[in-house]
Each structure stands twice: as C-alpha cells, then as structure tokens.
N, C-alpha and C positions, 0 to 999 in steps of 0.2 A: 508445485508450480514455480517456475522461475520468476524472479522479480521483473525482468524485462517483459514477460508475458502479462503480468499483472498490470504494469504501467500501460501496456498497449490496450488492455481492456478498459482502463480508466479513460484513455484518450478516445476510444470508440464511443463510450458512454457520453462523454462531453460533446463529441461531434453530433451524436443523435439528438441531444438536448438542444443544441444550438440550431438545428435545422428549422425549428419553428413550426413544423407540421406535426408535432407530437401532442397527443391529447394530455389533459391535466393528469388523468389517472396513469398514463404511461410515463409521464414526467416524474411522478412520485415513485413509481417502480424503478425507473432508471436511477433516480437519486439514491434510493435505498440500496440498489445493487452497487452503485458507485462507492457509497460509504463503506459497504462491506468489503469491497475490493481494496479500498484505501487502508482499511484496518489490517487486511492480510499483508499489504505492502509494509505497513508499519511494524507488524509482528516479525516479518522476515528481516527487516533492517535491524531491529533490536536483537534478533538472534545472532546476526552476523557481528554486531557490535560486541556482544557478550563473548563471542569466540575470539575477538581481538584483544581481550584483556588477559594479562598475565600477572602472576604473583611475584613480587620482588622478594629479596632476602629478608625483609622485615615482615613479610606476610601481608603486605598491602597490595591491592590490585592496581595495576597501571596499564596504560594502553601499550599495545605491542607495536 
C-alpha cells in the first residue's frame, strides 16, 4: 500500500472521530485502526530512509 493511501486512511479516521456522532465503542475501534495505520506509515517511511543511506569509502553509512 502506498504512503499516500495510508495518509488518506488516517485522515478519514480522524474525520469520522470528529463528527461527534460516533459511539464510544466505535471511537475506540477507530482509534485502534488509526494507530495501526500510523504504524504502517512509520514503517514505510523508515524503509525509505534506510534505502537513502549509502556507504562511504570508510565503510560508514551516510545519507544519499
């Protein structure tokens, strides 16, 4: 799943929670789904950051 899609899902969850007509149980479920989606976002960003590292002539990693 693309990062943009994950961000859109988080935005949709936030919008639903801000509506105010959500039950407490549904709020907890939305919160849990939001946190899982944010973790996926974080994992994807970390993956990209790792790909942007390169090794210099001293064998040290540096940003590309």
